[in-house]
N, CA, C and O of each residue as an XYZ file, in Angstrom:
460
protein
N      56.633     75.680   -263.792
C      56.024     75.274   -262.701
C      54.252     74.710   -263.860
O      53.387     75.160   -264.611
N      54.659     73.670   -263.296
C      52.980     73.096   -263.857
C      52.023     73.431   -263.865
O      51.720     74.499   -263.333
N      51.318     72.800   -264.357
C      49.983     74.401   -264.281
C      48.837     73.045   -263.839
O      48.801     71.840   -264.089
N      48.020     73.957   -263.096
C      47.071     72.546   -263.066
C      45.516     73.238   -262.797
O      45.081     74.281   -262.309
N      44.754     71.527   -263.659
C      43.493     71.964   -263.511
C      42.602     71.973   -262.444
O      43.199     71.127   -261.779
N      41.729     72.238   -261.820
C      40.919     71.825   -261.315
C      39.870     71.365   -261.699
O      39.226     72.304   -262.166
N      39.230     70.307   -261.785
C      37.569     69.878   -261.409
C      36.677     70.463   -260.690
O      37.030     70.784   -259.555
N      35.471     70.733   -261.059
C      34.689     71.490   -260.299
C      33.428     70.307   -259.949
O      33.222     69.633   -260.959
N      32.658     69.949   -258.925
C      33.239     70.439   -257.763
C      35.034     69.606   -256.809
O      35.435     68.446   -256.707
N      35.458     70.619   -256.445
C      36.672     70.314   -255.523
C      36.467     69.700   -254.456
O      35.602     70.322   -253.839
N      36.883     68.565   -253.746
C      36.670     67.586   -252.753
C      37.862     67.184   -252.277
O      38.830     66.582   -252.741
N      37.338     68.021   -250.453
C      39.099     67.880   -249.682
C      38.152     66.629   -248.956
O      36.959     66.473   -249.218
N      39.031     65.661   -247.866
C      38.478     65.099   -247.073
C      39.430     64.725   -245.346
O      40.493     64.122   -245.193
N      38.884     65.109   -244.715
C      39.881     65.151   -243.580
C      39.388     63.455   -242.844
O      38.193     63.548   -242.564
N      39.846     62.232   -242.525
C      39.396     61.479   -241.716
C      40.074     61.073   -240.620
O      40.938     60.256   -240.935
N      40.023     61.423   -238.883
C      40.619     60.989   -237.550
C      39.744     60.202   -236.922
O      38.575     60.284   -236.545
N      40.897     59.153   -236.900
C      40.435     58.786   -235.562
C      41.906     57.577   -234.903
O      43.061     57.442   -235.307
N      40.999     56.773   -233.557
C      42.137     55.813   -233.412
C      42.151     54.382   -233.666
O      41.348     54.017   -234.523
N      42.919     53.425   -233.091
C      43.074     52.392   -233.018
C      41.646     51.572   -233.129
O      41.702     50.570   -233.842
N      39.970     51.962   -232.323
C      39.352     51.561   -232.664
C      38.277     52.068   -232.849
O      37.129     52.118   -232.409
N      39.249     52.624   -233.998
C      37.424     53.049   -234.469
C      38.106     52.665   -236.553
O      37.480     53.223   -237.455
N      39.350     51.715   -236.920
C      39.576     51.335   -238.299
C      38.727     50.622   -239.154
O      38.934     50.079   -240.240
N      37.610     50.743   -238.367
C      36.699     49.729   -238.744
C      35.513     51.102   -239.698
O      35.042     50.889   -240.815
N      35.321     52.159   -239.041
C      34.513     52.870   -239.522
C      35.488     54.152   -240.403
O      35.154     54.875   -241.342
N      36.751     54.056   -239.667
C      37.206     54.750   -241.360
C      36.641     53.769   -242.482
O      35.651     54.118   -243.126
N      37.504     52.057   -242.818
C      37.378     51.907   -243.940
C      36.317     51.684   -243.888
O      36.219     50.576   -244.413
N      35.223     52.051   -243.544
C      33.936     52.079   -243.917
C      33.744     53.805   -244.713
O      33.194     54.649   -245.420
N      34.134     53.612   -244.366
C      33.838     56.282   -244.163
C      34.489     55.736   -246.156
O      33.880     55.713   -247.226
N      36.154     55.346   -245.723
C      37.444     55.339   -246.845
C      36.117     54.571   -248.447
O      36.171     54.915   -249.628
N      35.083     53.494   -247.792
C      34.924     52.944   -249.115
C      33.356     53.642   -249.662
O      32.708     53.161   -250.591
N      32.947     54.846   -248.871
C      31.753     55.513   -249.495
C      33.222     56.556   -250.537
O      33.387     56.209   -251.707
N      33.761     57.256   -250.197
C      34.446     57.601   -251.308
C      34.382     57.528   -252.727
O      34.753     56.611   -253.459
N      33.604     59.161   -253.158
C      34.496     59.624   -254.740
C      35.729     59.057   -254.949
O      36.611     59.157   -254.096
N      35.952     58.263   -256.361
C      36.910     58.562   -255.894
C      38.302     58.935   -257.259
O      39.184     58.387   -257.920
N      37.609     60.324   -256.988
C      38.597     61.537   -257.436
C      38.528     62.628   -255.851
O      38.526     63.856   -255.779
N      38.472     61.497   -254.640
C      38.499     62.400   -253.911
C      39.972     62.565   -254.039
O      40.794     61.975   -254.740
N      40.143     64.068   -252.685
C      41.671     63.965   -251.583
C      41.618     64.645   -250.888
O      40.903     65.569   -250.501
N      42.792     63.977   -250.600
C      42.191     64.471   -248.208
C      43.455     63.132   -247.286
O      44.030     62.127   -247.705
N      43.441     63.395   -246.773
C      44.202     62.724   -245.269
C      43.124     61.669   -244.537
O      41.900     61.727   -244.656
N      43.884     60.687   -243.747
C      43.310     59.920   -242.938
C      44.614     60.399   -241.621
O      45.710     60.901   -241.872
N      44.061     60.052   -240.229
C      44.976     60.446   -239.172
C      44.552     59.633   -238.445
O      43.456     59.913   -237.958
N      45.089     58.489   -238.095
C      45.231     57.305   -237.817
C      46.074     57.495   -235.901
O      47.273     57.654   -235.676
N      45.313     57.432   -235.196
C      46.684     57.786   -233.635
C      46.471     56.145   -233.557
O      45.548     55.334   -233.472
N      47.956     56.176   -233.644
C      47.648     54.288   -232.994
C      49.367     54.213   -231.813
O      50.082     55.018   -231.216
N      49.324     53.282   -231.958
C      50.834     53.191   -229.977
C      51.206     52.953   -230.757
O      50.323     52.537   -231.507
N      52.717     52.916   -231.462
C      52.881     52.632   -232.106
C      53.913     51.150   -232.708
O      54.346     50.927   -233.838
N      54.063     50.244   -231.274
C      54.155     48.515   -231.404
C      52.652     48.141   -231.832
O      52.169     47.019   -231.987
N      51.887     49.751   -232.019
C      50.299     48.670   -232.527
C      50.817     48.074   -234.280
O      51.795     48.662   -234.742
N      50.123     46.891   -235.231
C      50.823     47.201   -236.598
C      49.104     48.174   -237.654
O      47.977     47.688   -237.558
N      49.270     48.940   -238.155
C      48.072     49.752   -237.807
C      47.890     48.600   -239.280
O      48.875     47.881   -239.110
N      47.278     48.143   -240.401
C      46.436     47.416   -241.258
C      46.393     48.310   -242.809
O      46.066     49.495   -242.878
N      46.641     47.791   -243.535
C      46.711     49.051   -244.343
C      45.091     49.246   -244.751
O      44.342     48.273   -244.664
N      44.565     50.606   -245.220
C      43.258     50.835   -245.354
C      43.562     51.037   -246.820
O      44.483     51.268   -247.603
N      42.027     50.778   -246.729
C      41.776     51.256   -249.231
C      40.843     52.323   -248.728
O      39.939     52.641   -247.955
N      42.105     52.838   -250.189
C      41.907     54.324   -249.982
C      41.431     54.842   -251.562
O      41.518     54.288   -252.658
N      40.936     56.050   -251.172
C      41.343     57.069   -252.873
C      41.674     56.910   -253.140
O      42.182     55.922   -252.611
N      42.606     57.422   -255.097
C      44.513     57.098   -254.633
C      44.564     58.860   -253.819
O      44.922     58.809   -252.642
N      44.318     59.969   -254.234
C      44.898     60.412   -253.519
C      44.575     60.634   -251.872
O      44.878     61.672   -251.285
N      44.306     60.169   -251.612
C      43.733     59.772   -250.278
C      45.064     59.410   -249.652
O      45.747     58.502   -250.127
N      45.533     60.281   -248.330
C      46.675     59.451   -247.531
C      46.763     59.385   -246.193
O      46.466     60.367   -245.513
N      47.117     58.404   -245.724
C      46.926     57.689   -244.303
C      48.454     58.155   -243.914
O      49.453     57.856   -244.568
N      48.422     59.372   -242.077
C      49.083     58.615   -242.078
C      49.237     58.513   -240.483
O      48.242     58.987   -239.935
N      50.262     57.998   -239.518
C      49.720     57.600   -238.847
C      51.042     57.530   -237.009
O      52.067     56.908   -236.731
N      49.812     58.957   -235.972
C      50.582     59.651   -235.513
C      50.421     59.114   -234.163
O      49.415     58.436   -233.954
N      51.469     59.361   -232.970
C      51.456     58.931   -232.210
C      49.781     58.862   -231.271
O      48.663     58.812   -231.783
N      50.186     58.886   -229.578
C      48.425     59.586   -229.295
C      49.384     60.452   -228.448
O      50.548     60.530   -228.055
N      48.221     61.033   -228.413
C      48.264     62.510   -227.653
C      47.825     63.670   -228.960
O      46.896     64.473   -229.053
N      49.025     63.298   -229.921
C      49.141     64.073   -230.544
C      48.370     64.350   -232.448
O      48.901     64.987   -233.357
N      46.439     63.279   -232.488
C      46.076     63.322   -233.520
C      45.102     64.674   -233.567
O      44.401     64.494   -234.562
N      44.679     66.121   -232.871
C      44.239     67.643   -232.136
C      45.981     68.087   -233.624
O      45.699     68.547   -234.730
N      47.004     67.893   -233.350
C      47.787     69.509   -233.821
C      47.335     68.346   -234.947
O      46.407     69.018   -235.397
N      47.287     67.222   -235.676
C      47.314     67.092   -237.071
C      46.355     67.840   -237.423
O      46.438     68.867   -238.095
N      45.165     67.221   -236.863
C      43.925     67.945   -236.908
C      43.424     69.474   -237.446
O      42.659     70.109   -238.172
N      44.364     69.502   -236.598
C      43.918     71.808   -236.264
C      44.817     71.773   -237.958
O      44.084     71.894   -238.939
N      46.648     71.579   -238.256
C      47.113     71.580   -238.844
C      46.393     72.020   -240.112
O      46.274     73.046   -240.781
N      45.755     70.122   -240.132
C      45.441     70.057   -241.184
C      43.856     71.606   -241.144
O      44.173     72.729   -241.537
N      42.804     71.424   -240.792
C      41.924     72.733   -240.635
C      42.488     74.334   -241.298
O      42.215     75.323   -241.977
N      43.216     73.813   -240.688
C      44.140     75.284   -241.155
C      44.347     75.662   -242.424
O      44.129     76.788   -242.870
N      44.971     74.284   -243.306
C      45.212     74.612   -243.932
C      43.964     73.693   -245.753
O      44.129     73.237   -246.885
N      43.080     73.933   -244.923
C      42.461     73.391   -245.951
C      41.077     73.347   -245.617
O      40.214     72.652   -246.153
N      40.914     74.383   -244.419
C      39.499     74.772   -244.636
C      39.311     76.701   -245.644
O      39.959     75.776   -246.133
N      39.267     77.062   -245.817
C      38.516     78.435   -246.485
C      38.636     79.289   -245.566
O      38.453     78.974   -244.390
N      39.046     80.825   -246.035
C      38.550     81.385   -244.837
C      36.853     82.041   -245.353
O      35.735     82.029   -244.837
N      37.473     82.596   -246.699
C      36.203     83.331   -247.524
C      35.490     82.092   -248.403
O      36.263     81.745   -249.296
N      33.944     81.142   -248.411
C      33.465     79.953   -249.128
C      33.537     80.168   -250.684
O      33.375     80.965   -251.608
N      33.687     79.630   -250.530
C      33.831     78.030   -252.080
C      33.193     77.655   -253.215
O      33.269     76.509   -253.658
N      32.583     78.506   -253.713
C      31.747     77.397   -254.032
C      31.935     75.905   -254.617
O      31.373     74.875   -254.246
N      32.622     76.037   -255.353
C      33.480     74.833   -256.409
C      33.574     73.426   -255.469
O      33.509     72.230   -255.755
N      33.838     74.477   -253.684
C      34.790     72.659   -253.145
C      34.286     72.956   -252.431
O      33.671     74.019   -252.340
N      34.426     71.658   -251.271
C      33.342     70.730   -250.097
C      34.665     70.847   -249.086
O      35.745     71.022   -249.649
N      34.656     70.789   -248.092
C      34.927     69.744   -247.815
C      34.623     68.925   -246.491
O      34.058     69.495   -245.558
N      35.108     67.182   -246.375
C      34.185     66.692   -245.448
C      34.996     66.260   -244.497
O      36.050     65.768   -244.900
N      34.696     66.322   -242.547
C      35.396     66.366   -241.751
C      34.915     64.887   -240.830
O      33.704     64.858   -240.609
N      35.315     64.283   -240.555
C      34.605     62.392   -239.399
C      35.870     63.262   -238.677
O      36.687     63.961   -239.276
N      35.812     63.067   -237.524
C      36.901     63.474   -235.982
C      36.207     61.924   -234.824
O      35.101     62.081   -234.307
N      36.566     61.309   -234.707
C      36.034     61.063   -233.628
C      36.009     61.210   -232.464
O      37.154     60.853   -232.186
N      35.285     61.631   -230.999
C      35.721     61.619   -230.379
C      36.696     61.190   -229.805
O      37.590     61.989   -229.528
N      36.774     60.396   -229.601
C      37.482     60.329   -228.981
C      39.886     59.762   -229.176
O      40.873     59.441   -228.515
N      39.455     60.015   -230.408
C      41.030     60.524   -230.957
C      42.063     61.066   -230.535
O      43.200     60.832   -230.943
N      41.776     61.778   -229.747
C      43.132     62.197   -228.573
C      42.191     63.101   -227.800
O      41.438     63.957   -228.263
N      42.422     62.660   -226.213
C      43.051     63.214   -225.253
C      42.351     64.726   -224.710
O      41.788     65.054   -223.665
N      42.730     65.517   -226.102
C      42.988     66.958   -226.278
C      42.060     67.835   -226.900
O      42.021     67.395   -228.049
N      41.559     68.468   -226.864
C      39.990     69.071   -227.797
C      40.726     69.506   -229.388
O      41.951     69.387   -229.349
N      40.340     69.840   -230.347
C      40.847     70.404   -232.087
C      40.404     72.289   -231.006
O      39.464     72.459   -230.230
N      41.084     72.938   -231.260
C      40.487     74.305   -231.111
C      40.242     75.039   -232.123
O      40.800     75.986   -232.677
N      39.372     74.480   -232.261
C      38.234     75.616   -234.476
C      37.728     76.543   -233.049
O      37.865     76.578   -231.826
N      37.236     77.051   -233.882
C      35.480     77.678   -234.235
C      34.772     76.873   -234.731
O      34.634     77.049   -235.941
N      33.965     75.598   -234.105
C      33.271     74.536   -235.150
C      31.731     75.729   -235.597
O      30.947     75.436   -236.499
N      31.661     76.424   -235.137
C      30.597     77.229   -235.600
C      30.994     78.267   -237.062
O      30.531     78.424   -238.192
N      32.266     78.886   -236.140
C      32.678     79.749   -238.218
C      32.860     78.336   -239.312
O      32.508     78.133   -240.474
N      33.613     77.492   -238.248
C      34.168     75.803   -239.139
C      32.779     76.359   -240.553
O      32.721     77.011   -241.595
N      31.634     75.310   -239.367
C      30.629     75.514   -240.659
C      29.692     76.396   -241.134
O      28.798     76.154   -241.946
N      30.002     77.670   -240.457
C      29.446     79.076   -241.401
C      30.465     79.068   -243.463
O      30.131     79.361   -244.611
N      32.440     78.244   -242.358
C      32.864     78.431   -244.100
C      32.200     77.087   -245.310
O      31.565     77.034   -246.363
N      32.901     76.083   -244.240
C      32.259     74.464   -245.160
C      30.437     74.949   -245.908
O      29.789     74.117   -246.542
């Protein structure tokens, strides 16, 4: 197994939006530091071309079907938001209000305390 060196602070990000948010997503990505780690979730119809989003090297873009971004966001939060505060790690979230018809089942006040 390969050892991993942890840089301090470690920064994770999640950006989630729909086709209408592509300009905002690209602008937000341009502001991220080069060593950030995370994902971009774009909820977009399968027949619509998703333009290439310029991302830091360790940020990936995931295309999801309309109506499924909430599940992708909830899964990411469950994996990456620590249950105990970690001073060496920061987590940044940007989620478009219109990216999914359903809400993300997260206790936002608990998440805010954790972050």
